[in-house]
C-alpha positions in Angstrom: -26.2 -50.9 33.7 -24.8 -48.3 31.3 -27.6 -46.1 30.2 -28.8 -46.2 26.6 -27.1 -43.1 25.0 -30.4 -42.2 23.2 -32.2 -41.8 26.5 -29.6 -39.7 28.2 -30.1 -35.9 28.2 -27.5 -33.2 27.6 -27.0 -32.4 31.3 -26.2 -36.1 32.1 -23.9 -36.4 29.1 -22.1 -33.3 30.2 -21.5 -34.9 33.6 -20.4 -38.2 32.1 -18.0 -36.5 29.7 -16.5 -34.2 32.4 -16.0 -37.3 34.5 -14.0 -38.9 31.7 -11.8 -35.9 31.4 -11.1 -36.0 35.1 -10.4 -39.8 34.9 -8.0 -39.2 32.0 -6.1 -36.7 34.2 -6.1 -39.1 37.2 -4.7 -41.9 35.1 -2.1 -39.6 33.5 -3.3 -40.1 30.0 -3.2 -36.4 29.1 -1.0 -34.1 26.9 -1.5 -30.8 28.7 -4.3 -29.1 26.7 -3.7 -30.9 23.3 -5.9 -33.9 23.2 -9.7 -34.2 23.2 -12.7 -36.3 24.1 -16.2 -35.7 22.6 -19.7 -37.0 23.0 -22.6 -36.7 20.5 -25.7 -35.1 21.8 -29.1 -36.7 21.2 -31.4 -35.0 18.7 -31.5 -34.2 15.0 -29.0 -31.4 15.0 -25.7 -33.5 15.0 -24.2 -31.5 17.8 -21.4 -32.8 20.0 -19.6 -31.7 23.2 -15.9 -31.2 23.3 -13.4 -29.5 25.7 -12.7 -25.8 25.5 -9.2 -25.3 24.0 -6.8 -24.1 26.7 -8.1 -25.8 29.8 -6.2 -28.7 31.5 -8.3 -31.8 31.9 -8.3 -31.2 35.7 -10.3 -28.0 34.9 -13.0 -29.5 32.8 -16.5 -29.4 34.3 -19.9 -30.2 33.0 -20.8 -26.6 32.4 -17.6 -25.5 30.6 -17.8 -28.1 27.8 -18.4 -26.6 24.4 -21.3 -27.6 22.1 -20.3 -27.5 18.4 -21.9 -28.7 15.2 -20.3 -31.0 12.5 -18.9 -27.9 10.7 -17.0 -26.8 13.8 -19.3 -23.9 14.6 -19.7 -23.2 18.3 -23.4 -23.4 19.4 -24.6 -21.4 22.4 -23.4 -18.4 24.4 -19.7 -19.0 24.9 -16.5 -17.5 23.7 -14.4 -20.6 24.4 -12.3 -21.7 21.4 -12.1 -25.3 20.2 -9.0 -27.1 19.0 -9.2 -27.3 15.2 -7.5 -30.7 15.1 -10.1 -32.0 17.6 -12.9 -30.8 15.3 -11.4 -32.4 12.2 -10.8 -35.8 13.8 -14.0 -36.0 15.9 -16.5 -34.6 13.5 -15.4 -37.0 10.8 -16.1 -40.0 12.9 -19.2 -38.7 14.6 -20.6 -37.9 11.1 -20.0 -41.4 9.7 -20.2 -43.8 12.7 -23.7 -43.8 14.2 -22.4 -46.0 17.1 -19.5 -43.6 17.9 -21.4 -41.5 20.5 -18.1 -40.9 22.4 -14.6 -40.5 21.0 -11.4 -40.5 23.1 -8.1 -39.4 21.6 -4.7 -39.5 23.4 -1.0 -38.9 23.0 0.3 -41.1 25.8 3.9 -42.2 25.9 3.2 -45.9 25.4 0.5 -45.2 22.9 2.8 -43.0 20.8 5.6 -45.5 21.1 3.4 -48.3 19.7 2.0 -46.0 17.0 5.6 -45.3 15.9 6.5 -49.0 15.7 6.4 -51.0 12.5 4.6 -53.9 14.1 1.8 -51.9 15.6 -0.1 -53.5 18.5 0.9 -57.1 19.2 -1.3 -59.6 21.0 1.2 -60.1 23.8 -1.2 -60.3 26.7 -4.9 -61.0 27.4 -5.4 -57.2 27.6 -4.0 -56.5 24.2 -5.9 -59.5 22.7 -9.2 -57.6 23.1 -8.1 -55.5 20.2 -6.6 -58.3 18.0 -8.0 -57.7 14.5 -10.2 -55.0 15.9 -8.0 -51.9 15.6 -7.5 -49.8 12.5 -4.3 -47.9 11.4 -4.2 -44.4 9.9 -0.9 -43.2 8.4 0.4 -39.9 9.5 -0.4 -36.9 7.3 0.7 -34.0 9.5 -1.3 -32.1 12.1 -5.0 -33.0 11.5 -6.1 -29.7 10.0 -6.9 -30.8 6.5 -10.6 -31.6 6.0 -9.6 -33.9 3.1 -8.0 -36.2 5.6 -11.4 -36.9 7.2 -12.4 -39.5 4.5 -9.2 -41.4 5.1 -9.6 -41.4 8.8 -13.1 -42.8 8.5 -12.0 -45.4 6.0 -9.1 -46.5 8.3 -11.2 -46.9 11.4 -13.9 -48.7 9.5 -16.2 -50.5 12.0 -13.4 -51.0 14.5 -13.7 -49.8 18.1 -10.1 -48.4 18.1 -7.7 -46.6 15.8 -3.9 -46.3 16.0 -2.9 -43.0 14.4 0.6 -43.8 13.3 3.3 -41.5 14.5 0.6 -39.7 16.5 -1.4 -41.5 19.1 -4.5 -43.6 20.0 -8.3 -43.2 19.5 -11.2 -45.2 20.8 -15.0 -44.9 20.2 -17.9 -46.1 22.2 -21.7 -46.0 22.4 -21.2 -44.3 25.8 -18.5 -42.3 27.5 -18.0 -45.3 29.8 -17.3 -47.7 27.0 -15.0 -45.3 25.1 -13.0 -44.6 28.3 -12.7 -48.2 29.3 -11.5 -49.1 25.8 -8.9 -46.4 25.9 -7.8 -47.4 29.4 -7.1 -50.9 28.2 -5.7 -50.0 24.8 -3.2 -47.8 26.5 -2.5 -50.5 29.1 -1.9 -52.9 26.2 0.7 -50.4 24.7 2.4 -50.1 28.1 2.7 -53.9 28.4 4.1 -54.1 24.9 6.7 -51.4 25.5 7.8 -53.2 28.8 7.7 -56.7 27.2 9.8 -55.7 24.2 12.4 -54.1 26.4 12.6 -57.3 28.5 13.7 -59.5 25.5 12.1 -61.7 22.9 8.3 -61.9 23.2 6.0 -64.8 23.0 2.8 -64.5 20.8 0.1 -67.1 21.4 -1.3 -69.2 18.6 -3.5 -67.1 16.3 -6.6 -69.3 17.0 -6.2 -68.7 20.7 -5.7 -65.0 20.1 -8.9 -64.8 18.1 -10.8 -66.9 20.6 -9.8 -64.6 23.4 -10.7 -61.5 21.4 -14.2 -62.9 20.8 -14.5 -63.6 24.6 -13.4 -60.1 25.5 -15.7 -58.5 23.0 -18.7 -60.4 24.0 -18.8 -62.4 20.7 -18.9 -65.8 22.3 -22.5 -66.4 23.7 -22.5 -67.0 27.4 -18.7 -66.6 27.8 -18.1 -62.8 27.6 -16.3 -60.6 30.1 -17.1 -57.1 28.7 -20.9 -57.2 28.7 -23.0 -54.2 29.6 -23.3 -55.3 33.2 -19.5 -55.5 33.6 -19.0 -52.1 32.0 -21.7 -50.7 34.1 -20.1 -51.9 37.3 -16.7 -50.6 36.3 -18.2 -47.2 35.4 -20.0 -47.0 38.7 -16.7 -47.7 40.5 -15.0 -45.0 38.4 -17.7 -42.4 39.2 -17.1 -43.2 42.9 -13.4 -42.5 42.3 -14.2 -39.2 40.6 -16.5 -38.1 43.4 -13.6 -38.7 45.8 -10.8 -37.0 43.8 -12.6 -34.3 41.8 -16.2 -33.7 43.1 -16.4 -30.4 41.2 -16.5 -32.2 37.8 -20.3 -32.1 37.7 -20.6 -28.3 38.3 
């Protein structure tokens, strides 16, 4: 089972977030040092953890993650800088979405390609149908350094689990690092499928009723007939942690 985020302490959240960074590197969903993943810390202070600006994702460990507040101020004894765009995007969503304990943002090739397409994400495959009607779109306003953009980011993601930043990239949220990572893994996979399918020729989109039925199944909205329940996510996360232990055992240092 995936732990309740409220009951997880900072040390465990640091390990989970560091594991996500290493998994992102393993599955080649990085952009050198220029994307970011954050997790909200429990407690009344509205602090969250994010990567120190300048480290490759392969270098992230539990101990070098940076704690910051919603105003972008570093908390604690560290001189590590934080990506300003990471603060603008992540603090906006952490502030307004109580369920967004973890936020993953990427600039993958397939994700950027779909973000640049007029159609956006199409329900071409069972994987992409998970996000049908459940992904927001945010128009490009330049590098995310303007605090005024935060209110539009929050409005555009709404209550969705995912956001496509047009001409920019992808973003997912989750109640846990496990959920946010798995959503990003499959959102990116959906984009990869779309890029490949549209290159192959004319695409086939299933009937809208079938698309919505599948989305409900994959999001656990059909009682007794869901595939992404807490048990499934927990099993997948346990398998991913075993993978991290094999390929990057220093992540938890």
